[in-house]
C-alpha positions in Angstrom: -0.2 -0.1 0.2 1.2 3.4 -0.7 2.3 6.2 1.9 0.6 9.5 1.8 3.7 12.1 1.8 2.9 15.0 4.1 6.4 16.7 5.0 9.0 15.7 6.8 7.6 17.1 10.1 5.2 14.3 9.6 5.0 10.5 9.7 3.7 9.0 6.6 0.5 7.2 7.5 -0.6 4.8 4.8 -3.8 4.2 2.8 -5.5 2.1 5.2 -4.5 4.7 7.8 -6.3 7.1 6.0 -9.3 5.3 5.4 -9.7 4.6 8.8 -9.3 8.1 9.9 -12.0 8.9 7.4 -14.2 5.9 8.4 -14.1 7.2 11.8 -14.9 10.8 10.8 -17.7 9.5 9.1 -18.8 7.6 12.2 -18.8 4.6 11.1 -19.8 4.8 7.4 -17.7 3.4 4.5 -15.1 5.7 3.2 -16.7 4.5 -0.5 -19.6 6.9 0.4 -17.8 9.7 -0.5 -17.3 8.6 -4.0 -19.3 10.7 -6.7 -20.6 9.2 -9.8 -21.0 11.9 -12.5 -23.9 12.0 -14.3 -22.0 12.3 -17.6 -20.3 9.0 -17.2 -17.6 8.5 -14.7 -16.9 8.1 -10.9 -14.4 10.2 -9.0 -12.9 9.6 -5.3 -12.2 11.3 -2.4 -8.6 10.9 -2.8 -6.1 9.6 -5.2 -2.5 8.2 -5.2 0.3 6.4 -6.8 -1.9 3.4 -6.2 -5.2 4.8 -8.5 -2.5 5.8 -11.5 -0.7 3.8 -13.9 1.7 6.5 -14.4 4.7 4.8 -13.3 3.7 1.5 -14.9 2.9 2.8 -18.2 4.4 6.4 -19.1 2.3 8.8 -21.5 5.8 10.0 -22.4 6.5 13.6 -23.6 4.8 16.4 -25.4 5.1 16.3 -29.0 6.1 12.6 -28.8 3.1 9.8 -29.7 0.8 9.1 -28.5 0.5 12.7 -27.6 -1.5 12.5 -24.5 0.7 15.3 -22.8 0.5 17.1 -26.2 0.6 17.6 -29.8 3.7 20.0 -30.0 7.1 19.2 -27.6 7.2 23.2 -27.1 3.9 25.7 -27.0 4.1 29.0 -28.9 3.9 31.5 -26.1 3.0 33.9 -28.2 -0.2 32.1 -29.5 -0.7 28.8 -27.6 -3.6 28.0 -29.4 -5.8 30.0 -32.1 -8.3 32.3 -30.3 -11.4 31.9 -32.6 -14.6 33.7 -32.3 -17.8 33.1 -34.2 -19.7 34.3 -36.8 -23.2 33.0 -36.8 -24.6 34.7 -40.0 -27.9 36.5 -40.1 -27.4 37.1 -36.4 -27.7 40.7 -34.8 -24.3 41.9 -34.2 -22.7 39.6 -36.5 -21.1 41.5 -39.3 -18.2 42.9 -40.8 -17.6 45.5 -37.1 -18.2 42.8 -35.0 -15.2 40.9 -37.0 -12.7 43.1 -37.5 -13.4 44.5 -33.8 -12.5 40.8 -33.0 -9.2 40.5 -34.7 -8.0 43.5 -33.7 -9.1 42.4 -29.8 -6.6 39.5 -30.2 -9.0 37.1 -32.5 -6.4 34.8 -34.7 -9.3 32.5 -36.5 -12.7 33.1 -37.4 -16.1 30.0 -37.4 -18.8 31.0 -40.0 -21.6 29.6 -38.7 -24.3 28.6 -40.8 -26.8 27.0 -38.9 -29.4 29.8 -39.4 -28.8 31.4 -42.4 -26.7 30.3 -46.0 -24.4 33.3 -47.7 -23.8 34.0 -50.8 -21.0 36.1 -52.9 -22.1 39.2 -52.0 -23.1 38.3 -48.3 -19.5 36.7 -47.9 -18.0 40.5 -49.6 -19.7 42.2 -47.0 -18.7 40.1 -44.1 -15.3 39.3 -44.7 -13.9 42.6 -46.1 -10.5 43.4 -44.8 -9.8 39.9 -43.3 -6.4 38.7 -43.8 -6.7 34.8 -44.1 -2.9 33.8 -44.4 -3.0 35.5 -40.6 -6.5 34.5 -39.4 -7.9 30.9 -40.2 -11.1 30.5 -41.5 -13.4 27.3 -40.2 -16.9 26.6 -40.9 -19.4 24.9 -39.2 -22.8 23.7 -39.9 -21.3 24.3 -43.7 -23.3 22.7 -46.3 -21.2 21.2 -49.3 -22.8 24.4 -51.1 -21.7 26.3 -48.3 -18.3 25.3 -48.3 -18.3 25.7 -52.2 -19.1 29.6 -51.5 -16.3 30.0 -49.6 -13.8 28.5 -51.7 -15.1 30.5 -54.6 -15.1 33.8 -52.6 -11.1 32.8 -51.4 -10.8 32.1 -55.4 -12.0 35.1 -56.5 -10.0 37.4 -54.0 -6.8 35.4 -55.1 -6.6 33.9 -51.5 -4.0 30.7 -51.7 -3.6 28.1 -50.1 -3.9 29.3 -46.5 -5.2 27.1 -43.9 -9.2 26.7 -44.2 -11.5 24.1 -42.1 -14.3 23.1 -44.5 -15.8 20.4 -41.2 -17.4 18.8 -43.9 -19.0 15.3 -42.4 -17.6 12.3 -43.6 -19.9 11.8 -46.9 -19.4 15.3 -48.0 -16.2 15.4 -47.5 -15.2 12.4 -49.7 -16.7 14.6 -52.9 -14.2 17.2 -51.8 -11.1 14.9 -51.4 -9.9 16.6 -54.8 -9.0 20.0 -52.7 -6.6 18.4 -51.1 -4.3 18.6 -54.7 -5.4 22.2 -55.0 -5.7 23.4 -51.1 -2.8 21.3 -49.1 -3.7 23.3 -46.0 -7.2 22.8 -46.2 -8.9 20.5 -43.6 -12.0 18.4 -45.3 -14.0 17.4 -42.3 -14.4 17.5 -38.3 -15.5 14.4 -36.0 -17.6 16.4 -34.3 -18.2 15.2 -30.6 -19.6 18.9 -29.4 -22.7 17.9 -31.3 -23.3 14.8 -29.4 -22.9 16.5 -26.2 -25.3 19.3 -27.0 -27.9 16.6 -27.5 -27.2 15.4 -24.1 -24.3 12.9 -24.1 -21.9 12.4 -21.5 -18.1 12.5 -21.9 -17.3 8.9 -23.1 -20.4 9.1 -25.4 -19.1 12.0 -26.9 -15.7 11.1 -27.0 -16.4 7.4 -28.6 -19.1 8.6 -31.2 -16.7 11.1 -32.2 -14.1 8.6 -32.8 -16.6 6.3 -34.9 -17.1 9.6 -37.0 -13.4 9.7 -37.7 -12.9 5.9 -38.4 -16.0 6.5 -41.2 -14.4 9.4 -42.7 -11.2 8.0 -42.4 -12.2 4.9 -44.3 -14.4 7.0 -46.6 -11.3 9.0 -47.6 -9.3 5.8 -48.1 -11.5 4.4 -50.3 -11.2 7.9 -52.7 -7.3 6.7 -53.1 -6.1 9.4 -50.2 -3.1 8.1 -48.3 -4.0 6.9 -45.1 -1.3 9.5 -43.3 -2.9 12.4 -45.6 -6.7 11.7 -44.9 -6.0 12.1 -41.3 -4.3 15.0 -41.9 -7.5 16.3 -43.5 -9.9 15.6 -40.1 -10.3 17.6 -37.0 -11.5 16.5 -33.8 -14.0 18.9 -32.4 -15.2 18.8 -28.7 -17.1 20.7 -25.9 -15.2 22.3 -23.5 -17.5 22.3 -20.3 -18.0 23.8 -16.6 -16.5 20.7 -15.3 -13.0 22.0 -15.3 -11.2 18.3 -14.5 -13.6 16.3 -16.9 -12.6 18.9 -19.7 -9.1 19.0 -19.3 -9.2 14.9 -18.9 -11.4 15.0 -21.9 -9.0 16.1 -24.3 -5.8 14.1 -23.1 -8.0 11.2 -23.5 -9.0 12.0 -27.0 -5.3 11.8 -28.1 -5.1 8.5 -26.6 -8.3 7.3 -28.4 -6.8 9.0 -31.4 -3.3 7.5 -31.1 -5.3 3.9 -30.7 -6.8 4.6 -34.4 -3.5 5.7 -35.8 -1.4 3.0 -34.1 -4.2 0.4 -35.8 -3.5 1.9 -39.8 0.6 2.0 -39.0 0.8 6.1 -38.9 1.3 6.5 -34.8 3.5 9.7 -35.5 0.4 11.8 -36.3 -1.1 13.9 -34.0 -4.8 14.9 -33.5 -6.0 18.7 -34.4 -8.3 19.4 -31.5 -10.8 22.2 -31.6 -12.6 23.2 -28.6 -15.8 25.3 -28.2 -17.3 26.3 -25.2 -20.6 24.1 -24.2 -23.7 25.9 -24.6 -25.5 23.3 -22.7 -24.8 25.1 -19.1 -25.7 28.5 -20.6 -28.8 30.2 -19.0 -30.5 32.8 -20.7 -31.4 33.7 -17.0 -28.6 35.8 -14.9 -26.3 35.4 -18.1 -23.3 36.7 -16.6 -22.9 33.7 -14.8 -22.1 31.8 -18.2 -18.9 34.2 -18.0 -17.3 31.8 -15.3 -18.6 28.9 -16.6 -17.1 29.7 -20.1 -13.9 30.6 -17.8 -13.4 27.7 -16.2 -14.5 25.2 -19.4 -11.3 27.1 -21.4 -8.7 27.1 -18.6 -9.3 23.2 -18.4 -9.5 23.0 -22.4 -6.3 25.6 -22.6 -4.0 23.9 -20.0 -5.1 20.3 -21.9 -3.7 22.0 -25.2 -6.0 22.3 -27.9 -5.1 23.8 -31.3 -8.2 26.1 -31.6 -10.4 27.4 -29.2 -13.9 29.1 -29.1 -15.8 30.7 -26.4 -19.0 32.1 -26.3 -20.4 34.9 -25.5 -22.5 35.2 -22.3 -25.5 36.0 -24.5 -25.0 32.9 -27.0 -28.2 31.1 -26.0 -30.4 34.6 -26.0 -31.6 36.3 -29.0 -28.2 38.5 -30.3 -24.9 39.0 -28.4 -23.5 42.9 -28.4 -20.2 43.9 -28.2 -19.7 44.2 -24.5 -20.0 40.1 -24.7 -18.0 39.4 -27.5 -15.6 41.5 -25.5 -15.5 39.5 -22.8 -15.7 36.2 -24.7 -12.7 37.6 -26.6 -10.8 38.9 -23.5 -11.1 35.7 -21.8 -8.6 33.8 -24.3 -6.8 36.6 -24.1 -6.3 37.0 -20.1 -5.8 33.2 -20.1 -2.9 33.0 -22.6 -1.0 36.4 -21.5 -1.6 36.9 -17.9 -2.3 33.7 -16.5 0.2 32.1 -19.0 -2.1 29.2 -19.2 -0.1 28.0 -22.9 3.4 28.6 -21.4 3.4 24.9 -19.9 2.8 21.8 -22.0 0.3 19.6 -20.1 0.6 21.0 -16.9 -1.8 18.7 -15.3 0.2 16.0 -15.9 1.5 13.8 -13.2 -1.5 14.3 -11.2 -2.5 11.1 -10.1 -6.3 12.6 -10.3 -5.8 13.7 -14.1 -4.1 10.6 -15.0 -6.6 8.3 -13.8 -9.4 10.3 -14.5 -7.8 10.3 -18.3 -7.3 6.3 -18.4 -10.9 6.2 -17.4 -12.4 8.2 -19.3 -10.1 6.8 -22.4 -11.6 3.1 -21.4 -15.2 4.1 -21.2 -15.1 6.2 -24.5 -13.5 3.2 -26.1 -15.9 0.8 -24.9 -19.1 3.2 -26.4 -16.8 3.8 -29.6 -17.0 -0.1 -29.6 -20.8 -0.7 -29.8 -21.2 1.6 -32.4 -18.7 -0.5 -34.6 -20.4 -3.3 -33.6 -23.5 -2.2 -34.5 -21.9 -1.5 -37.8 -20.6 2.0 -37.5 -21.7 5.5 -36.8 -24.5 5.4 -39.7 -26.1 2.7 -38.5 -26.0 3.2 -35.0 -28.3 6.0 -35.1 -31.2 3.8 -33.4 -28.5 3.2 -30.5 -27.5 6.5 -30.3 -30.7 8.3 -29.8 -31.8 5.4 -27.0 -28.4 6.3 -25.1 -29.3 10.0 -25.4 -32.8 10.0 -24.3 -31.4 8.3 -21.0 -28.6 11.1 -20.7 -31.1 13.5 -20.8 -33.8 11.9 -18.7 -31.0 11.5 -16.0 -30.2 15.4 -16.3 -33.5 16.6 -16.2 -34.1 14.2 -12.8 -31.1 15.9 -11.4 -32.1 19.1 -12.5 -35.4 18.7 -11.4 -34.6 18.0 -7.7 -32.1 20.6 -7.6 -29.1 18.1 -7.6 -27.4 19.5 -10.2 -27.8 23.0 -9.2 -27.5 25.6 -11.7 -26.4 29.4 -9.8 -28.6 32.5 -11.1 -31.3 29.8 -12.2 -32.3 27.0 -9.8 -30.1 28.2 -6.8 -29.7 31.5 -6.2 -31.8 33.2 -9.2 -31.7 37.0 -9.4 -34.9 38.6 -10.3 -33.7 41.8 -10.4 -32.2 40.8 -13.9 -35.1 40.7 -16.4 -34.2 36.9 -18.0 -32.9 37.7 -21.9 -35.3 37.1 -24.9 -34.5 33.8 -26.1 -32.9 32.5 -29.4 -33.1 30.0 -31.3 -33.1 26.3 -30.0 -29.5 25.7 -29.4 -29.8 21.9 -28.6 -30.4 20.4 -25.0 -29.7 23.1 -22.2 -29.9 22.4 -18.6 -31.8 25.6 -17.4 -34.4 25.7 -20.8 -37.5 24.7 -18.1 -36.4 27.2 -15.4 -35.8 29.6 -18.0 -39.9 29.0 -19.4 -41.3 29.5 -15.7 -39.2 33.0 -15.5 -40.4 33.9 -19.0 -43.7 33.1 -18.1 -43.6 35.0 -14.9 -42.1 38.2 -16.0 -44.5 40.2 -16.6 -47.0 39.1 -13.7 -44.4 38.9 -11.3 -46.3 36.9 -9.1 -45.6 37.2 -5.0 -45.6 34.2 -2.4 -45.9 35.3 0.8 -43.8 33.5 3.6 -45.9 32.6 6.8 -43.3 32.7 9.3 -43.7 30.8 12.5 -41.6 31.7 15.6 -38.8 34.2 16.1 -36.0 35.2 13.4 -33.4 32.5 14.3 -36.1 29.8 14.0 -38.0 30.2 10.4 -34.6 32.2 8.9 -33.0 28.6 7.3 -36.0 27.9 6.0 -37.5 30.7 4.5 -34.4 31.9 3.0 -34.5 28.0 1.1 -38.2 28.5 0.5 -37.7 31.7 -1.1 -34.6 30.6 -3.5 -37.2 27.7 -4.5 -39.8 29.8 -5.2 -37.4 32.6 -7.1 -36.2 29.5 -9.7 -39.6 30.5 -10.6 -39.9 33.7 -10.9 -42.0 34.3 -7.6 -41.2 37.6 -5.8 -40.6 36.5 -2.0 -43.0 38.6 0.7 -41.6 37.9 4.2 -43.8 38.2 7.2 -42.8 39.1 10.9 -42.7 36.0 12.5 -45.1 34.6 15.0 -47.2 32.0 16.6 -50.3 33.9 16.4 -52.3 31.9 13.4 -54.8 34.9 12.9 -52.0 37.6 12.7 -49.8 35.6 10.2 -53.3 35.3 7.9 -53.5 39.3 8.3 -50.1 40.0 7.4 -50.7 38.0 4.3 -54.3 39.5 3.2 -52.2 42.9 3.9 -49.5 41.4 1.0 -52.1 40.9 -1.8 -50.3 37.7 -2.5 -52.4 34.7 -3.7 -49.9 32.2 -2.9 -48.1 31.3 0.6 -45.8 29.0 2.4 -44.8 28.0 5.7 -41.6 28.3 7.1 -40.4 27.5 10.2 -38.9 24.9 12.7 -40.1 21.0 12.7 -41.5 21.9 16.6 -43.1 25.0 15.6 -44.4 22.9 12.6 -46.1 20.6 15.6 -47.6 23.8 17.6 -48.4 25.5 14.7 -48.8 24.8 11.2 -52.0 22.8 11.0 -53.4 26.1 12.3 -51.6 28.7 10.4 -52.4 26.7 7.4 -56.4 26.9 7.8 -55.7 30.7 8.8 -54.7 31.3 5.3 -57.0 29.2 3.6 -59.9 31.4 5.4 -57.7 34.3 4.5 -58.1 33.2 0.6 -54.6 31.8 0.0 -55.1 29.6 -3.4 -52.4 27.3 -2.7 -50.3 26.8 0.4 -47.3 24.8 0.8 -44.7 24.2 3.6 -41.0 24.6 4.1 -40.2 21.1 5.0 -40.8 17.4 4.9 -44.9 16.0 4.2 -46.8 16.2 6.8 -50.8 15.4 7.2 -52.3 18.6 7.6 -55.2 18.7 5.4 -54.9 22.4 4.1 -51.7 22.2 3.0 -51.3 21.9 -0.9 -47.9 21.1 -1.7 -44.4 20.6 0.3 -40.8 21.8 -0.7 -37.7 20.8 1.0 -34.0 19.5 -0.1 -34.1 17.2 -3.0 -38.3 17.3 -3.6 -38.8 18.0 -7.5 -38.3 21.8 -7.3 -38.9 22.1 -10.7 -42.6 19.7 -10.7 -43.6 21.7 -7.6 -43.1 25.4 -9.7 -45.0 23.9 -13.0 -47.8 22.9 -10.5 -47.7 26.8 -9.2 -47.8 28.3 -12.6 -50.4 26.2 -13.3 -52.4 27.3 -10.3 -51.6 31.3 -10.9 -52.8 30.5 -15.0 -49.4 31.6 -16.0 
């Protein structure tokens, strides 16, 4: 058993000693109870030691050498460790030439043209890309059809732009038809294996990686079938992954992706090729409610991707899921990357997390789980034949997330936890895939105009009712309801009179369990007589006929709020 080094002045306890101390602190519960099983598809231990890692027996090598777990390059470019990309959604408000030139002047080094909402003809591209120097600012396409790609290439030809890096990011089938581009534009990448697209639909990390690997192999086979050399075919494929709010999972995910890519390259005999990885911040955790929190979510995601050593990173503005961005939110998005590179020096050290027993163990765990997901797709005949399996898996994954969101076991800051009713929700934009906060956002939008109120019928003194009053106020606020707090009393008639003066239609009883035993039923009856259309109690259910519902830690908060909205007719 390994020893835990705590410094020269301390004895070195064994892991068994630590486990015994933990179980003593847990009053007899097993240390395994501290293990968390993540909904994204992996588990985490409370402590990692050398015994958790295979680093000693299976070293991952040096950065720049196969299997490239520690990075694609032996030395990072300190001035531009990765391309700072900014997304331009064609047709979206504020996505114009001024925005692009402002982005480029402010530190952006790559432009992603997103065709998900609109196509673009030559005239549109002329206006949009005027003044862009493509030899120093690579162009990447997203959600592009072959027609979109053709329009972009024709635009480059017409403006005399030679063989500069351009990422067409087509699907495997479409990319095959463009294999001849490899001769005229050797720097062009034809397709992407897009794990981020699966993440956006609710996939866990192993599925995102495994299904992306299945896309990669399908594209590789298709390009080889055109007569393209294997090494050249691999150089035409980009890997696109999501950078999520889970910093450690994002970091380990990208390292695991290199391990998986190395498995493929070794199998086809070209193990000296490193993957080209483009990470983009996940919109799954973004919200139109209190959108400034999205800045923190994006920063955490970007740190994970930057430390893992991606080649290109796109950070979405904090308003990305709303109807429009603006100059400020786009500036914050690009400056987040600039600060990480130029002030936090994230890119100065290759694989800074390498050697951490936690990160190494998580990397191995994700790689193994993703390889299993990949093999299931291959057994089904490849990605094109496995849609039923993928849909079923996504449905199960979303259901698990929905249950955790409903109970607030997965709290969403600013949405289901600590909501800020002083900040109006942004106008919702077009559907951006599966988002964790969507159901709560619908409640907030529905309540925004009416601004309904709930009266906190507080029993007893402040010290006794405050914990549950604060809890209840937060639950109701997640549904857009403003809390009006009673002063606290044990007189049911006085509490009911205060409720009448509040002009609220709803009430929630808040107090201690002892006060509930003595006064809750009388207070509930008095509130009912005073005209309350819905009475809840902040605490576990009790046999009190006048109480309509209960809210407590772990309750189905979203369902609770939906019922209240139905009662109010919102």
